[in-house]
DSSP file (Angstrom, degrees, kcal/mol; ACC not computed):
  #  RESIDUE AA STRUCTURE BP1 BP2  ACC     N-H-->O    O-->H-N    N-H-->O    O-->H-N    TCO  KAPPA ALPHA  PHI   PSI    X-CA   Y-CA   Z-CA
    1    1 A Q              0   0    0      0, 0.0    26,-2.9     0, 0.0     2,-0.4   0.000 360.0 360.0 360.0 150.3   -6.0  -61.6  -68.7
    2    2 A V  E     -A   26   0A   0     24,-0.2     2,-0.5   103,-0.1    24,-0.2  -0.998 360.0-155.8-128.9 132.8   -9.4  -60.2  -69.3
    3    3 A Q  E     -A   25   0A   0     22,-2.8    22,-2.1    -2,-0.4     2,-0.4  -0.928  10.8-170.7-109.9 134.1  -10.2  -57.3  -71.6
    4    4 A L  E     -A   24   0A   0     -2,-0.5   105,-0.5   103,-0.3     2,-0.5  -0.986   5.7-173.4-128.0 130.9  -13.3  -55.2  -71.0
    5    5 A V  E     -A   23   0A   0     18,-1.9    18,-2.4    -2,-0.4     2,-0.2  -0.965   8.5-161.8-128.7 116.2  -14.7  -52.6  -73.3
    6    6 A E  E     +A   22   0A   0     -2,-0.5     2,-0.3    16,-0.2    16,-0.2  -0.605  15.6 163.8 -92.7 154.7  -17.7  -50.4  -72.2
    7    7 A S  E     +A   21   0A   0     14,-2.0    14,-2.7    -2,-0.2   104,-0.1  -0.965  38.6  71.9-156.0 168.5  -19.9  -48.4  -74.5
    8    8 A G        +     0   0    0     -2,-0.3    11,-0.3     1,-0.3    14,-0.0   0.361  59.0 133.7 105.7  -4.8  -23.3  -46.7  -74.5
    9    9 A G        +     0   0    0     12,-0.1     2,-0.3     9,-0.1    -1,-0.3  -0.172  22.4 120.7 -70.8 172.6  -22.7  -43.7  -72.3
   10   10 A G  E     -d  113   0B   0    102,-0.9   104,-2.8   101,-0.1     2,-0.5  -0.989  60.0 -51.1 164.5-166.5  -23.8  -40.3  -73.3
   11   11 A L  E     +d  114   0B   0     -2,-0.3     2,-0.3   102,-0.2   104,-0.2  -0.880  53.0 165.3-104.7 130.7  -25.9  -37.3  -72.3
   12   12 A V  E     -d  115   0B   0    102,-2.6   104,-2.5    -2,-0.5     2,-0.1  -0.982  34.8-110.7-142.9 151.8  -29.6  -37.8  -71.5
   13   13 A Q  E >   -d  116   0B   0     -2,-0.3     3,-2.2   102,-0.2    71,-0.2  -0.470  50.8 -82.3 -79.1 155.3  -32.3  -35.7  -69.8
   14   14 A A  T 3  S+     0   0    0    102,-2.5    71,-0.2     1,-0.3    -1,-0.1  -0.299 120.0  29.7 -55.3 137.4  -33.6  -36.6  -66.4
   15   15 A G  T 3  S+     0   0    0     69,-3.3    68,-0.6     1,-0.3    -1,-0.3   0.252 100.1 114.1  92.5 -11.5  -36.2  -39.3  -66.7
   16   16 A G    <   -     0   0    0     -3,-2.2    68,-2.3    68,-0.2     2,-0.3  -0.074  58.2-122.3 -83.9-173.5  -34.6  -40.8  -69.8
   17   17 A S        +     0   0    0     65,-0.2     2,-0.3    66,-0.2    65,-0.2  -0.924  20.8 179.4-133.3 153.8  -32.9  -44.1  -70.4
   18   18 A L  E     - B   0  81A   0     63,-2.1    63,-3.3    -2,-0.3     2,-0.5  -0.978  16.5-145.8-145.9 152.8  -29.5  -45.4  -71.6
   19   19 A R  E     - B   0  80A   0     -2,-0.3     2,-0.3   -11,-0.3    61,-0.2  -0.981  13.5-159.0-123.8 122.0  -28.2  -48.9  -72.1
   20   20 A L  E     - B   0  79A   0     59,-2.5    59,-2.3    -2,-0.5     2,-0.4  -0.719   5.7-158.9 -94.6 147.2  -24.5  -49.6  -71.4
   21   21 A S  E     -AB   7  78A   0    -14,-2.7   -14,-2.0    -2,-0.3     2,-0.4  -0.943   8.0-168.1-124.6 148.8  -22.7  -52.6  -72.8
   22   22 A C  E     -AB   6  77A   0     55,-1.9    55,-2.4    -2,-0.4     2,-0.5  -0.940   7.8-159.6-137.9 113.9  -19.5  -54.3  -71.7
   23   23 A V  E     -AB   5  76A   0    -18,-2.4   -18,-1.9    -2,-0.4     2,-0.4  -0.825  11.0-158.6 -96.0 126.8  -17.8  -56.8  -74.0
   24   24 A A  E     +A    4   0A   0     51,-3.1     2,-0.3    -2,-0.5   -20,-0.2  -0.835  14.9 170.5-106.9 141.8  -15.5  -59.2  -72.3
   25   25 A S  E     +A    3   0A   0    -22,-2.1   -22,-2.8    -2,-0.4     2,-0.4  -0.960  43.2  34.8-143.3 162.5  -12.6  -61.1  -73.9
   26   26 A G  E    S+A    2   0A   0     -2,-0.3   -24,-0.2   -24,-0.2    -2,-0.0  -0.793 102.4  20.0  98.2-140.9   -9.8  -63.3  -72.7
   27   27 A R  S    S-     0   0    0    -26,-2.9     2,-0.2    -2,-0.4   -24,-0.1  -0.256  84.5-105.7 -65.7 151.6  -10.1  -65.5  -69.7
   28   28 A S        -     0   0    0    -26,-0.1     2,-0.3    -4,-0.0    -1,-0.1  -0.540  36.4-154.6 -76.0 143.9  -13.5  -66.5  -68.4
   29   29 A S        -     0   0    0     -2,-0.2    69,-0.2     1,-0.1    22,-0.1  -0.724  19.9-130.1-115.6 167.8  -14.7  -64.8  -65.2
   30   30 A Y  S    S-     0   0    0     67,-2.2    21,-1.7     1,-0.3    22,-0.5   0.877  84.1  -7.2 -83.0 -42.6  -17.1  -65.8  -62.5
   31   31 A A  E     -FE  50  97B   0     66,-2.0    66,-3.0    19,-0.3     2,-0.4  -0.960  59.4-135.2-151.6 164.0  -19.2  -62.7  -62.5
   32   32 A M  E     -FE  49  96B   0     17,-2.8    17,-2.5    -2,-0.3     2,-0.3  -0.953  19.2-168.1-125.4 145.6  -19.4  -59.2  -63.8
   33   33 A G  E     -FE  48  95B   0     62,-2.6    62,-2.3    -2,-0.4     2,-0.4  -0.939  15.4-142.1-131.9 155.9  -20.2  -56.0  -62.1
   34   34 A W  E     +FE  47  94B   0     13,-3.2    12,-2.7    -2,-0.3    13,-1.6  -0.961  24.9 174.0-112.6 135.5  -21.0  -52.4  -62.9
   35   35 A F  E     -FE  45  93B   0     58,-3.0    58,-2.9    -2,-0.4     2,-0.3  -0.872  11.3-157.3-130.6 165.0  -19.6  -49.6  -60.7
   36   36 A R  E     -FE  44  92B   0      8,-2.3     8,-3.4    -2,-0.3     2,-0.4  -0.992   5.5-163.8-144.7 154.6  -19.7  -45.8  -61.0
   37   37 A Q  E     - E   0  91B   0     54,-2.1    54,-2.3    -2,-0.3     6,-0.2  -0.955   5.8-162.4-142.4 121.0  -17.7  -42.9  -59.8
   38   38 A A    >   -     0   0    0      4,-0.4     3,-2.3    -2,-0.4    52,-0.1  -0.648  45.6 -76.7 -95.2 156.6  -18.8  -39.3  -59.8
   39   39 A P  T 3  S+     0   0    0      0, 0.0    -1,-0.1     0, 0.0     3,-0.1  -0.287 117.7   5.8 -56.1 129.8  -16.3  -36.4  -59.4
   40   40 A G  T 3  S+     0   0    0      1,-0.3     2,-0.3    -3,-0.1    -3,-0.0   0.524 112.6 103.3  77.1   5.4  -15.2  -36.1  -55.8
   41   41 A K  S <  S-     0   0    0     -3,-2.3    -1,-0.3     1,-0.1     2,-0.1  -0.788  75.0 -99.8-120.0 162.7  -17.0  -39.2  -54.7
   42   42 A E        -     0   0    0     -2,-0.3    -4,-0.4     1,-0.1     2,-0.1  -0.380  50.3 -90.6 -71.9 154.5  -16.1  -42.8  -53.8
   43   43 A R        -     0   0    0     -6,-0.2     2,-0.4    -2,-0.1    -6,-0.2  -0.468  48.5-151.0 -65.4 140.1  -16.6  -45.5  -56.3
   44   44 A E  E     -F   36   0B   0     -8,-3.4    -8,-2.3    -2,-0.1     2,-0.3  -0.936  12.5-121.3-122.7 136.1  -20.0  -47.0  -55.9
   45   45 A F  E     +F   35   0B   0     -2,-0.4   -10,-0.2   -10,-0.2     3,-0.1  -0.557  31.7 172.0 -71.0 134.9  -21.3  -50.5  -56.6
   46   46 A V  E     -     0   0B   0    -12,-2.7    13,-2.8     1,-0.4     2,-0.3   0.784  54.3 -32.3-109.4 -54.9  -24.2  -50.5  -59.1
   47   47 A A  E     -FG  34  58B   0    -13,-1.6   -13,-3.2    11,-0.3    -1,-0.4  -0.989  47.5-161.8-164.7 159.6  -25.0  -54.1  -60.0
   48   48 A S  E     -FG  33  57B   0      9,-2.0     9,-2.1    -2,-0.3     2,-0.3  -0.989   5.2-177.2-149.1 157.6  -23.5  -57.5  -60.5
   49   49 A I  E     -F   32   0B   0    -17,-2.5   -17,-2.8    -2,-0.3     2,-0.3  -0.987  24.3-123.3-153.9 144.4  -24.5  -60.8  -62.2
   50   50 A R  E >   -F   31   0B   0      3,-0.4     3,-1.2    -2,-0.3   -19,-0.3  -0.653  18.9-131.5 -86.7 147.2  -23.0  -64.2  -62.6
   51   51 A W  T 3  S+     0   0    0    -21,-1.7   -20,-0.1    -2,-0.3    -1,-0.1   0.802 109.3  57.3 -64.9 -27.0  -22.3  -65.6  -66.0
   52   52 A S  T 3  S-     0   0    0    -22,-0.5     2,-0.3     1,-0.3    -1,-0.2   0.523 114.3-117.9 -82.3  -4.5  -24.0  -68.8  -64.9
   53   53 A G    <   +     0   0    0     -3,-1.2    -3,-0.4     1,-0.1    -1,-0.3  -0.690  57.5 128.6 103.9-158.6  -27.2  -67.0  -64.0
   54   54 A G        -     0   0    0     -2,-0.3    -1,-0.1    -3,-0.1    -4,-0.0  -0.426  69.1 -23.8  95.8-174.9  -28.9  -66.6  -60.7
   55   55 A I        -     0   0    0     -2,-0.1    -5,-0.1    -6,-0.1     2,-0.1  -0.550  62.2-138.3 -77.0 127.3  -30.1  -63.5  -58.9
   56   56 A P        -     0   0    0      0, 0.0     2,-0.4     0, 0.0    -7,-0.2  -0.421  15.4-132.9 -77.3 162.6  -28.4  -60.2  -59.8
   57   57 A Y  E     -G   48   0B   0     -9,-2.1    -9,-2.0    -2,-0.1     2,-0.3  -0.903  19.4-167.5-119.1 147.4  -27.5  -57.7  -57.1
   58   58 A Y  E     -G   47   0B   0     -2,-0.4   -11,-0.3   -11,-0.2     2,-0.1  -0.965  24.7-113.8-134.0 148.0  -28.1  -54.0  -57.1
   59   59 A G    >>  -     0   0    0    -13,-2.8     3,-1.6    -2,-0.3     4,-1.0  -0.483  36.7-114.0 -71.6 152.8  -27.0  -51.0  -55.1
   60   60 A D  T 34 S+     0   0    0      1,-0.3     3,-0.4     2,-0.2    -1,-0.1   0.840 112.2  59.8 -59.1 -34.9  -29.7  -49.4  -53.1
   61   61 A S  T 34 S+     0   0    0      1,-0.2    -1,-0.3     3,-0.0   -15,-0.1   0.644 113.4  35.5 -72.9 -12.6  -29.6  -46.2  -55.2
   62   62 A V  T X> S+     0   0    0     -3,-1.6     3,-2.3   -16,-0.2     4,-2.2   0.469  81.0 128.4-118.7  -4.7  -30.5  -47.9  -58.4
   63   63 A K  T 3< S+     0   0    0     -4,-1.0     4,-0.1    -3,-0.4   -16,-0.0  -0.277  80.6  15.0 -56.9 133.9  -32.9  -50.7  -57.3
   64   64 A G  T 34 S+     0   0    0      2,-0.4    -1,-0.3     1,-0.1     3,-0.1   0.296 126.0  59.2  85.7 -10.4  -36.0  -50.6  -59.4
   65   65 A R  T <4 S+     0   0    0     -3,-2.3    17,-2.0     1,-0.2     2,-0.3   0.690  97.5  52.9-117.4 -34.2  -34.5  -48.4  -62.1
   66   66 A F  E  <  -C   81   0A   0     -4,-2.2    -2,-0.4    15,-0.2     2,-0.4  -0.791  59.8-165.1-108.4 148.8  -31.5  -50.3  -63.4
   67   67 A T  E     -C   80   0A   0     13,-2.5    13,-3.1    -2,-0.3     2,-0.4  -0.991   5.2-156.2-134.6 126.9  -31.4  -53.8  -64.8
   68   68 A I  E     +C   79   0A   0     -2,-0.4     2,-0.3    11,-0.2    11,-0.2  -0.816  22.2 164.1 -99.2 141.3  -28.2  -55.9  -65.4
   69   69 A S  E     -C   78   0A   0      9,-1.8     9,-2.8    -2,-0.4     2,-0.3  -0.937  19.9-144.4-147.8 169.8  -28.3  -58.7  -67.9
   70   70 A R  E     -C   77   0A   0     -2,-0.3     2,-0.5     7,-0.2     7,-0.2  -0.970  10.3-155.4-140.4 154.2  -25.9  -60.9  -69.8
   71   71 A D  E  >> -C   76   0A   0      5,-2.9     5,-2.0    -2,-0.3     4,-0.8  -0.918  10.3-170.2-127.1 101.9  -25.5  -62.5  -73.2
   72   72 A N  T  45S+     0   0    0     -2,-0.5    -1,-0.1     1,-0.2     3,-0.1   0.806  85.1  56.2 -66.9 -28.8  -23.1  -65.5  -72.8
   73   73 A V  T  45S+     0   0    0      1,-0.2    -1,-0.2    -3,-0.1    -2,-0.0   0.907 116.6  35.4 -68.1 -40.4  -22.9  -66.0  -76.5
   74   74 A K  T  45S-     0   0    0     -3,-0.2    -1,-0.2     2,-0.2    -2,-0.2   0.462 103.4-129.7 -91.5  -1.5  -21.7  -62.5  -77.1
   75   75 A N  T  <5 +     0   0    0     -4,-0.8   -51,-3.1     1,-0.2     2,-0.4   0.911  63.8 138.1  52.5  44.0  -19.7  -62.3  -73.8
   76   76 A T  E   < -BC  23  71A   0     -5,-2.0    -5,-2.9   -53,-0.2     2,-0.4  -0.955  43.3-160.2-127.8 138.3  -21.5  -59.1  -73.1
   77   77 A V  E     -BC  22  70A   0    -55,-2.4   -55,-1.9    -2,-0.4     2,-0.3  -0.942  15.2-158.6-115.1 139.7  -23.0  -57.6  -70.0
   78   78 A Y  E     -BC  21  69A   0     -9,-2.8    -9,-1.8    -2,-0.4     2,-0.4  -0.833  13.6-159.1-117.9 153.3  -25.6  -54.9  -70.2
   79   79 A L  E     -BC  20  68A   0    -59,-2.3   -59,-2.5    -2,-0.3     2,-0.6  -0.899  10.8-161.8-130.8 105.2  -26.9  -52.2  -67.8
   80   80 A Q  E     -BC  19  67A   0    -13,-3.1   -13,-2.5    -2,-0.4     2,-0.6  -0.773  10.0-165.3 -86.6 121.9  -30.3  -50.9  -68.7
   81   81 A M  E     +BC  18  66A   0    -63,-3.3   -63,-2.1    -2,-0.6     2,-0.3  -0.935  11.5 173.7-116.2 115.0  -30.8  -47.6  -66.9
   82   82 A N        +     0   0    0    -17,-2.0   -65,-0.2    -2,-0.6   -66,-0.2  -0.741  59.3  24.0-115.0 164.0  -34.3  -46.1  -66.7
   83   83 A S  S    S-     0   0    0    -68,-0.6    -1,-0.2    -2,-0.3   -66,-0.2   0.907  84.7-160.6  50.2  48.0  -35.7  -43.1  -64.9
   84   84 A L        -     0   0    0    -68,-2.3   -69,-3.3    -3,-0.2   -68,-0.2  -0.263   8.0-160.0 -66.0 146.1  -32.3  -41.5  -64.9
   85   85 A R    >   -     0   0    0    -71,-0.2     3,-2.4   -70,-0.1     4,-0.3  -0.856  32.6-109.6-122.5 156.5  -31.6  -38.8  -62.4
   86   86 A P  G >  S+     0   0    0      0, 0.0     3,-1.7     0, 0.0    29,-0.4   0.841 117.8  63.0 -54.3 -32.2  -28.9  -36.0  -62.3
   87   87 A E  G 3  S+     0   0    0      1,-0.3   -49,-0.1    27,-0.1    -3,-0.0   0.562  88.7  69.8 -73.3  -5.9  -27.3  -37.9  -59.4
   88   88 A D  G <  S+     0   0    0     -3,-2.4    -1,-0.3     2,-0.0     2,-0.2   0.535  70.6 120.6 -82.4  -7.2  -26.7  -40.8  -61.7
   89   89 A T    <   +     0   0    0     -3,-1.7     2,-0.3    -4,-0.3    25,-0.2  -0.403  40.9 106.3 -61.2 125.3  -24.1  -38.7  -63.5
   90   90 A A  E    S- H   0 113B   0     23,-2.0    23,-2.7    -2,-0.2     2,-0.6  -0.969  75.9 -79.3-178.2 171.1  -20.8  -40.6  -63.3
   91   91 A V  E     -EH  37 112B   0    -54,-2.3   -54,-2.1    -2,-0.3     2,-0.5  -0.869  48.3-147.1 -89.2 127.7  -18.2  -42.6  -65.1
   92   92 A Y  E     -EH  36 111B   0     19,-3.1    19,-2.1    -2,-0.6     2,-0.4  -0.834  15.9-171.4-103.1 132.8  -19.5  -46.1  -65.3
   93   93 A Y  E     -E   35   0B   0    -58,-2.9   -58,-3.0    -2,-0.5     2,-0.3  -0.940  13.8-148.7-121.9 141.2  -17.1  -49.0  -65.2
   94   94 A C  E     -E   34   0B   0     -2,-0.4    14,-2.4   -60,-0.2     2,-0.3  -0.828  21.6-173.1-101.4 154.2  -17.6  -52.7  -65.8
   95   95 A A  E     -EI  33 107B   0    -62,-2.3   -62,-2.6    -2,-0.3     2,-0.5  -0.981  18.9-128.4-146.7 153.0  -15.4  -55.2  -63.9
   96   96 A A  E     -EI  32 106B   0     10,-2.3     9,-1.5    -2,-0.3    10,-1.2  -0.900   8.8-156.3-110.7 130.7  -14.7  -58.9  -63.9
   97   97 A Q  E     -EI  31 104B   0    -66,-3.0   -67,-2.2    -2,-0.5   -66,-2.0  -0.923   7.1-166.4-102.9 120.7  -14.7  -61.0  -60.7
   98   98 A M        +     0   0    0      5,-0.8     2,-0.3    -2,-0.6    -1,-0.1   0.798  64.4  19.7 -85.1 -28.1  -12.6  -64.1  -61.4
   99   99 A T  S >  S-     0   0    0      4,-0.3     3,-1.9   -70,-0.1     2,-0.2  -0.908  94.7 -77.2-137.9 163.8  -13.7  -66.3  -58.4
  100  100 A V  T 3  S+     0   0    0     -2,-0.3     3,-0.1     1,-0.3    -2,-0.1  -0.437 119.5   0.4 -61.2 124.2  -16.5  -66.6  -55.9
  101  101 A G  T 3  S+     0   0    0     -2,-0.2    -1,-0.3     1,-0.2    -3,-0.0   0.456 105.0 131.9  75.6  -0.9  -16.0  -63.9  -53.3
  102  102 A G    <   -     0   0    0     -3,-1.9    -1,-0.2     1,-0.1     2,-0.1  -0.229  62.0 -94.0 -78.7 171.5  -12.9  -62.7  -55.0
  103  103 A R        -     0   0    0     -3,-0.1     2,-1.0     1,-0.1    -5,-0.8  -0.366  42.4 -96.2 -78.9 163.7  -12.1  -59.1  -55.8
  104  104 A Y  E     +I   97   0B   0     -7,-0.2    -7,-0.3     1,-0.2    -1,-0.1  -0.740  48.5 178.0 -80.0 107.2  -12.9  -57.5  -59.1
  105  105 A A  E     +     0   0B   0     -9,-1.5     2,-0.4    -2,-1.0    -1,-0.2   0.718  55.6  48.9 -91.5 -22.5   -9.6  -57.9  -60.8
  106  106 A Y  E     -I   96   0B   0    -10,-1.2   -10,-2.3    -3,-0.1     2,-0.3  -0.955  63.8-172.0-126.4 140.3  -10.1  -56.5  -64.2
  107  107 A W  E     -I   95   0B   0     -2,-0.4  -103,-0.3   -12,-0.2   -12,-0.2  -0.949  17.5-129.5-132.3 147.1  -11.7  -53.2  -65.2
  108  108 A G        -     0   0    0    -14,-2.4  -103,-0.2    -2,-0.3     3,-0.1  -0.224  36.1-102.4 -81.3-178.5  -12.8  -51.4  -68.3
  109  109 A Q        -     0   0    0   -105,-0.5  -104,-0.1     1,-0.1   -16,-0.1   0.631  62.8-118.7 -83.6 -14.1  -11.8  -47.9  -69.3
  110  110 A G        -     0   0    0    -16,-0.1     2,-0.4     1,-0.1   -17,-0.2   0.105  15.0-124.9  93.5 153.2  -15.2  -46.5  -68.3
  111  111 A T  E     - H   0  92B   0    -19,-2.1   -19,-3.1  -104,-0.1     2,-0.3  -0.999  23.8-120.9-137.1 135.4  -17.9  -44.7  -70.1
  112  112 A Q  E     - H   0  91B   0     -2,-0.4  -102,-0.9   -21,-0.2     2,-0.5  -0.573  23.1-171.6 -82.0 131.5  -19.3  -41.3  -69.1
  113  113 A V  E     -dH  10  90B   0    -23,-2.7   -23,-2.0    -2,-0.3     2,-0.5  -0.992   4.7-176.0-119.6 124.7  -23.0  -40.9  -68.3
  114  114 A T  E     -d   11   0B   0   -104,-2.8  -102,-2.6    -2,-0.5     2,-0.6  -0.982   6.5-166.6-124.9 124.4  -24.4  -37.4  -67.9
  115  115 A V  E     -d   12   0B   0     -2,-0.5     2,-0.3   -29,-0.4  -102,-0.2  -0.940  10.9-153.7-112.7 119.3  -27.9  -36.8  -66.8
  116  116 A S  E      d   13   0B   0   -104,-2.5  -102,-2.5    -2,-0.6    -2,-0.0  -0.655 360.0 360.0 -93.5 148.7  -29.2  -33.2  -67.2
  117  117 A S              0   0    0     -2,-0.3    -1,-0.1  -104,-0.2  -104,-0.1   0.439 360.0 360.0 -90.8 360.0  -32.0  -31.7  -65.1
């Protein structure tokens, strides 16, 4: 089992920044991802990173504005979100991918991000 706890969401004005954190505990995973879901929309991939390092991946809508990073000592993954837009408003979830190419099997409870115009 893997337990994931997100934090850092909140209300911010357009153009502002927020940093989300996701603390992982339990079994070790291969990679971590951030996803988001806005009301009435499909869940969207935001970013992912392997615990071993390497190139992170980003969804097209956040490239150049969001940065994913990890702290292996703290078992924590971060999502730094800059230049936020109203369309970034969503519940943000972190998830754990247990194997290469595997599905994201474990999910956090989500944290709300609201960007006002």
